[in-house]
mmCIF file of the C-alpha atoms, coordinates in Angstrom:
data_MODEL
# 
_entry.id   MODEL 
# 
loop_
_atom_site.group_PDB 
_atom_site.id 
_atom_site.type_symbol 
_atom_site.label_atom_id 
_atom_site.label_alt_id 
_atom_site.label_comp_id 
_atom_site.label_asym_id 
_atom_site.label_entity_id 
_atom_site.label_seq_id 
_atom_site.pdbx_PDB_ins_code 
_atom_site.Cartn_x 
_atom_site.Cartn_y 
_atom_site.Cartn_z 
_atom_site.occupancy 
_atom_site.B_iso_or_equiv 
_atom_site.pdbx_formal_charge 
_atom_site.auth_seq_id 
_atom_site.auth_comp_id 
_atom_site.auth_asym_id 
_atom_site.auth_atom_id 
_atom_site.pdbx_PDB_model_num 
ATOM 1   C CA . MET A 1 1   ? 108.812 124.722 164.515 1.00 0.00 ? 1   MET A CA 1 
ATOM 2   C CA . LEU A 1 2   ? 105.920 122.350 164.970 1.00 0.00 ? 2   LEU A CA 1 
ATOM 3   C CA . ALA A 1 3   ? 105.815 119.785 167.786 1.00 0.00 ? 3   ALA A CA 1 
ATOM 4   C CA . VAL A 1 4   ? 109.451 120.284 168.764 1.00 0.00 ? 4   VAL A CA 1 
ATOM 5   C CA . GLU A 1 5   ? 110.722 120.155 172.329 1.00 0.00 ? 5   GLU A CA 1 
ATOM 6   C CA . ILE A 1 6   ? 113.933 121.970 173.173 1.00 0.00 ? 6   ILE A CA 1 
ATOM 7   C CA . LYS A 1 7   ? 115.033 121.890 176.806 1.00 0.00 ? 7   LYS A CA 1 
ATOM 8   C CA . ASN A 1 8   ? 117.969 123.799 178.347 1.00 0.00 ? 8   ASN A CA 1 
ATOM 9   C CA . SER A 1 9   ? 119.864 123.884 175.051 1.00 0.00 ? 9   SER A CA 1 
ATOM 10  C CA . ILE A 1 10  ? 121.894 126.380 173.065 1.00 0.00 ? 10  ILE A CA 1 
ATOM 11  C CA . ILE A 1 11  ? 120.958 126.571 169.383 1.00 0.00 ? 11  ILE A CA 1 
ATOM 12  C CA . MET A 1 12  ? 123.276 128.703 167.248 1.00 0.00 ? 12  MET A CA 1 
ATOM 13  C CA . GLU A 1 13  ? 122.223 130.891 164.314 1.00 0.00 ? 13  GLU A CA 1 
ATOM 14  C CA . ASP A 1 14  ? 120.691 129.457 161.144 1.00 0.00 ? 14  ASP A CA 1 
ATOM 15  C CA . THR A 1 15  ? 120.117 126.040 162.708 1.00 0.00 ? 15  THR A CA 1 
ATOM 16  C CA . ASN A 1 16  ? 116.830 124.301 161.983 1.00 0.00 ? 16  ASN A CA 1 
ATOM 17  C CA . VAL A 1 17  ? 115.196 121.761 164.311 1.00 0.00 ? 17  VAL A CA 1 
ATOM 18  C CA . SER A 1 18  ? 112.381 119.993 162.446 1.00 0.00 ? 18  SER A CA 1 
ATOM 19  C CA . HIS A 1 19  ? 109.048 118.734 163.724 1.00 0.00 ? 19  HIS A CA 1 
ATOM 20  C CA . LEU A 1 20  ? 108.678 115.781 166.086 1.00 0.00 ? 20  LEU A CA 1 
ATOM 21  C CA . SER A 1 21  ? 112.219 116.250 167.413 1.00 0.00 ? 21  SER A CA 1 
ATOM 22  C CA . TYR A 1 22  ? 113.603 116.470 170.952 1.00 0.00 ? 22  TYR A CA 1 
ATOM 23  C CA . VAL A 1 23  ? 116.773 118.339 171.918 1.00 0.00 ? 23  VAL A CA 1 
ATOM 24  C CA . GLY A 1 24  ? 117.680 118.159 175.611 1.00 0.00 ? 24  GLY A CA 1 
ATOM 25  C CA . ASP A 1 25  ? 120.565 119.830 177.447 1.00 0.00 ? 25  ASP A CA 1 
ATOM 26  C CA . SER A 1 26  ? 122.583 120.148 174.231 1.00 0.00 ? 26  SER A CA 1 
ATOM 27  C CA . VAL A 1 27  ? 124.644 122.605 172.205 1.00 0.00 ? 27  VAL A CA 1 
ATOM 28  C CA . LEU A 1 28  ? 123.982 122.760 168.455 1.00 0.00 ? 28  LEU A CA 1 
ATOM 29  C CA . GLY A 1 29  ? 126.371 124.741 166.260 1.00 0.00 ? 29  GLY A CA 1 
ATOM 30  C CA . SER A 1 30  ? 125.352 127.124 163.489 1.00 0.00 ? 30  SER A CA 1 
ATOM 31  C CA . HIS A 1 31  ? 123.909 126.128 160.105 1.00 0.00 ? 31  HIS A CA 1 
ATOM 32  C CA . CYS A 1 32  ? 122.819 122.667 161.319 1.00 0.00 ? 32  CYS A CA 1 
ATOM 33  C CA . ASN A 1 33  ? 119.743 120.823 160.119 1.00 0.00 ? 33  ASN A CA 1 
ATOM 34  C CA . ILE A 1 34  ? 118.110 118.504 162.630 1.00 0.00 ? 34  ILE A CA 1 
ATOM 35  C CA . ALA A 1 35  ? 115.680 116.383 160.605 1.00 0.00 ? 35  ALA A CA 1 
ATOM 36  C CA . ALA A 1 36  ? 112.171 115.329 161.571 1.00 0.00 ? 36  ALA A CA 1 
ATOM 37  C CA . GLY A 1 37  ? 111.986 112.775 164.346 1.00 0.00 ? 37  GLY A CA 1 
ATOM 38  C CA . THR A 1 38  ? 115.564 113.299 165.530 1.00 0.00 ? 38  THR A CA 1 
ATOM 39  C CA . ASN A 1 39  ? 115.956 112.712 169.261 1.00 0.00 ? 39  ASN A CA 1 
ATOM 40  C CA . ILE A 1 40  ? 118.935 114.011 171.180 1.00 0.00 ? 40  ILE A CA 1 
ATOM 41  C CA . ALA A 1 41  ? 118.792 112.175 174.483 1.00 0.00 ? 41  ALA A CA 1 
ATOM 42  C CA . ASN A 1 42  ? 119.954 113.820 177.682 1.00 0.00 ? 42  ASN A CA 1 
ATOM 43  C CA . LEU A 1 43  ? 119.319 111.127 180.299 1.00 0.00 ? 43  LEU A CA 1 
ATOM 44  C CA . ARG A 1 44  ? 120.884 107.689 180.583 1.00 0.00 ? 44  ARG A CA 1 
ATOM 45  C CA . PHE A 1 45  ? 118.490 104.739 180.715 1.00 0.00 ? 45  PHE A CA 1 
ATOM 46  C CA . ASP A 1 46  ? 120.005 103.621 184.039 1.00 0.00 ? 46  ASP A CA 1 
ATOM 47  C CA . ASN A 1 47  ? 119.707 107.174 185.464 1.00 0.00 ? 47  ASN A CA 1 
ATOM 48  C CA . LYS A 1 48  ? 123.465 107.363 186.236 1.00 0.00 ? 48  LYS A CA 1 
ATOM 49  C CA . THR A 1 49  ? 125.596 110.399 185.439 1.00 0.00 ? 49  THR A CA 1 
ATOM 50  C CA . VAL A 1 50  ? 126.568 110.889 181.802 1.00 0.00 ? 50  VAL A CA 1 
ATOM 51  C CA . LYS A 1 51  ? 130.081 109.920 180.752 1.00 0.00 ? 51  LYS A CA 1 
ATOM 52  C CA . THR A 1 52  ? 131.818 111.547 177.795 1.00 0.00 ? 52  THR A CA 1 
ATOM 53  C CA . VAL A 1 53  ? 135.213 111.367 176.104 1.00 0.00 ? 53  VAL A CA 1 
ATOM 54  C CA . VAL A 1 54  ? 137.715 114.194 176.559 1.00 0.00 ? 54  VAL A CA 1 
ATOM 55  C CA . LYS A 1 55  ? 141.216 113.894 175.046 1.00 0.00 ? 55  LYS A CA 1 
ATOM 56  C CA . ASP A 1 56  ? 140.696 110.166 174.372 1.00 0.00 ? 56  ASP A CA 1 
ATOM 57  C CA . LYS A 1 57  ? 139.737 109.464 177.977 1.00 0.00 ? 57  LYS A CA 1 
ATOM 58  C CA . LYS A 1 58  ? 136.220 108.642 179.182 1.00 0.00 ? 58  LYS A CA 1 
ATOM 59  C CA . ILE A 1 59  ? 135.285 110.890 182.077 1.00 0.00 ? 59  ILE A CA 1 
ATOM 60  C CA . ASP A 1 60  ? 132.226 111.268 184.263 1.00 0.00 ? 60  ASP A CA 1 
ATOM 61  C CA . SER A 1 61  ? 130.599 114.630 183.506 1.00 0.00 ? 61  SER A CA 1 
ATOM 62  C CA . GLY A 1 62  ? 129.031 114.664 186.966 1.00 0.00 ? 62  GLY A CA 1 
ATOM 63  C CA . ARG A 1 63  ? 125.752 115.594 185.260 1.00 0.00 ? 63  ARG A CA 1 
ATOM 64  C CA . ARG A 1 64  ? 122.649 113.458 185.360 1.00 0.00 ? 64  ARG A CA 1 
ATOM 65  C CA . LYS A 1 65  ? 121.426 115.226 182.226 1.00 0.00 ? 65  LYS A CA 1 
ATOM 66  C CA . LEU A 1 66  ? 123.722 116.045 179.314 1.00 0.00 ? 66  LEU A CA 1 
ATOM 67  C CA . GLY A 1 67  ? 122.714 115.868 175.657 1.00 0.00 ? 67  GLY A CA 1 
ATOM 68  C CA . ALA A 1 68  ? 124.930 116.178 172.596 1.00 0.00 ? 68  ALA A CA 1 
ATOM 69  C CA . ILE A 1 69  ? 127.440 118.760 171.457 1.00 0.00 ? 69  ILE A CA 1 
ATOM 70  C CA . VAL A 1 70  ? 127.111 119.201 167.694 1.00 0.00 ? 70  VAL A CA 1 
ATOM 71  C CA . GLY A 1 71  ? 129.474 121.178 165.448 1.00 0.00 ? 71  GLY A CA 1 
ATOM 72  C CA . ASP A 1 72  ? 128.570 123.689 162.738 1.00 0.00 ? 72  ASP A CA 1 
ATOM 73  C CA . TYR A 1 73  ? 127.110 122.584 159.381 1.00 0.00 ? 73  TYR A CA 1 
ATOM 74  C CA . THR A 1 74  ? 126.072 119.163 160.673 1.00 0.00 ? 74  THR A CA 1 
ATOM 75  C CA . LYS A 1 75  ? 122.838 117.460 159.686 1.00 0.00 ? 75  LYS A CA 1 
ATOM 76  C CA . THR A 1 76  ? 120.796 114.489 160.791 1.00 0.00 ? 76  THR A CA 1 
ATOM 77  C CA . GLY A 1 77  ? 118.467 112.222 158.823 1.00 0.00 ? 77  GLY A CA 1 
ATOM 78  C CA . ILE A 1 78  ? 114.910 111.458 159.865 1.00 0.00 ? 78  ILE A CA 1 
ATOM 79  C CA . ASN A 1 79  ? 114.402 109.377 162.993 1.00 0.00 ? 79  ASN A CA 1 
ATOM 80  C CA . SER A 1 80  ? 118.053 109.509 164.017 1.00 0.00 ? 80  SER A CA 1 
ATOM 81  C CA . SER A 1 81  ? 119.036 109.453 167.690 1.00 0.00 ? 81  SER A CA 1 
ATOM 82  C CA . LEU A 1 82  ? 122.054 110.772 169.559 1.00 0.00 ? 82  LEU A CA 1 
ATOM 83  C CA . SER A 1 83  ? 122.871 109.250 172.941 1.00 0.00 ? 83  SER A CA 1 
ATOM 84  C CA . PRO A 1 84  ? 123.651 111.362 176.022 1.00 0.00 ? 84  PRO A CA 1 
ATOM 85  C CA . GLY A 1 85  ? 127.097 112.971 176.020 1.00 0.00 ? 85  GLY A CA 1 
ATOM 86  C CA . VAL A 1 86  ? 127.857 112.311 172.340 1.00 0.00 ? 86  VAL A CA 1 
ATOM 87  C CA . LYS A 1 87  ? 129.944 114.832 170.420 1.00 0.00 ? 87  LYS A CA 1 
ATOM 88  C CA . VAL A 1 88  ? 129.615 115.305 166.659 1.00 0.00 ? 88  VAL A CA 1 
ATOM 89  C CA . GLY A 1 89  ? 132.222 117.255 164.705 1.00 0.00 ? 89  GLY A CA 1 
ATOM 90  C CA . SER A 1 90  ? 131.500 120.010 162.203 1.00 0.00 ? 90  SER A CA 1 
ATOM 91  C CA . ASN A 1 91  ? 130.307 119.312 158.668 1.00 0.00 ? 91  ASN A CA 1 
ATOM 92  C CA . SER A 1 92  ? 129.171 115.788 159.525 1.00 0.00 ? 92  SER A CA 1 
ATOM 93  C CA . SER A 1 93  ? 126.043 113.823 158.616 1.00 0.00 ? 93  SER A CA 1 
ATOM 94  C CA . ILE A 1 94  ? 124.086 111.340 160.700 1.00 0.00 ? 94  ILE A CA 1 
ATOM 95  C CA . GLY A 1 95  ? 121.884 109.231 158.424 1.00 0.00 ? 95  GLY A CA 1 
ATOM 96  C CA . SER A 1 96  ? 118.251 108.241 158.858 1.00 0.00 ? 96  SER A CA 1 
ATOM 97  C CA . ASN A 1 97  ? 117.518 105.734 161.645 1.00 0.00 ? 97  ASN A CA 1 
ATOM 98  C CA . VAL A 1 98  ? 121.072 105.863 163.037 1.00 0.00 ? 98  VAL A CA 1 
ATOM 99  C CA . LEU A 1 99  ? 121.472 105.436 166.794 1.00 0.00 ? 99  LEU A CA 1 
ATOM 100 C CA . LEU A 1 100 ? 124.739 107.257 167.477 1.00 0.00 ? 100 LEU A CA 1 
ATOM 101 C CA . ASN A 1 101 ? 126.276 106.214 170.787 1.00 0.00 ? 101 ASN A CA 1 
ATOM 102 C CA . GLU A 1 102 ? 129.876 107.325 170.256 1.00 0.00 ? 102 GLU A CA 1 
ATOM 103 C CA . ASP A 1 103 ? 131.647 110.521 169.249 1.00 0.00 ? 103 ASP A CA 1 
ATOM 104 C CA . ILE A 1 104 ? 132.426 111.202 165.608 1.00 0.00 ? 104 ILE A CA 1 
ATOM 105 C CA . GLY A 1 105 ? 134.859 113.737 164.220 1.00 0.00 ? 105 GLY A CA 1 
ATOM 106 C CA . SER A 1 106 ? 134.409 116.478 161.670 1.00 0.00 ? 106 SER A CA 1 
ATOM 107 C CA . ASN A 1 107 ? 133.706 115.713 158.002 1.00 0.00 ? 107 ASN A CA 1 
ATOM 108 C CA . THR A 1 108 ? 132.247 112.301 158.855 1.00 0.00 ? 108 THR A CA 1 
ATOM 109 C CA . ARG A 1 109 ? 129.139 110.508 157.602 1.00 0.00 ? 109 ARG A CA 1 
ATOM 110 C CA . VAL A 1 110 ? 127.393 107.758 159.586 1.00 0.00 ? 110 VAL A CA 1 
ATOM 111 C CA . LEU A 1 111 ? 124.848 105.611 157.737 1.00 0.00 ? 111 LEU A CA 1 
ATOM 112 C CA . GLU A 1 112 ? 122.647 102.740 158.892 1.00 0.00 ? 112 GLU A CA 1 
ATOM 113 C CA . LYS A 1 113 ? 123.139 99.472  157.025 1.00 0.00 ? 113 LYS A CA 1 
ATOM 114 C CA . GLN A 1 114 ? 119.988 97.415  156.856 1.00 0.00 ? 114 GLN A CA 1 
ATOM 115 C CA . GLU A 1 115 ? 118.633 94.557  154.876 1.00 0.00 ? 115 GLU A CA 1 
ATOM 116 C CA . HIS A 1 116 ? 115.002 94.132  153.886 1.00 0.00 ? 116 HIS A CA 1 
ATOM 117 C CA . ILE A 1 117 ? 113.265 90.873  153.155 1.00 0.00 ? 117 ILE A CA 1 
ATOM 118 C CA . ILE A 1 118 ? 110.309 91.615  150.894 1.00 0.00 ? 118 ILE A CA 1 
ATOM 119 C CA . GLN A 1 119 ? 107.844 88.812  150.386 1.00 0.00 ? 119 GLN A CA 1 
ATOM 120 C CA . HIS A 1 120 ? 104.751 88.974  148.249 1.00 0.00 ? 120 HIS A CA 1 
ATOM 121 C CA . LYS A 1 121 ? 101.717 87.188  149.602 1.00 0.00 ? 121 LYS A CA 1 
ATOM 122 C CA . GLY A 1 122 ? 100.707 84.186  147.542 1.00 0.00 ? 122 GLY A CA 1 
ATOM 123 C CA . ASN A 1 123 ? 104.175 83.892  145.956 1.00 0.00 ? 123 ASN A CA 1 
ATOM 124 C CA . GLU A 1 124 ? 105.973 82.394  148.960 1.00 0.00 ? 124 GLU A CA 1 
# 
């Protein structure tokens, strides 16, 4: 691991956390691949306690810092971000540049949809 910060987290066997990533107060299952630049946030922007969904009901965790809970065989794309308290099911994929701010179940893929406008100078 090169330039990776892992704070108060549980990382299961055969899970890889790539360079320039941050994993805070999280649980990562086994056989996961956390791509370069992935950030797993553990602190809300407004500094309030982290809320999470349990049995379809949003509850207050009572914790100021709580990262993500990620199932086995899950992978992230480069520069993806997981918000505090998010849960990701097993065998799921979070695409590059995705900001995930809600739970996703197992066997799910989340991709970022973007549109580029490419202009060539002198041909406008």
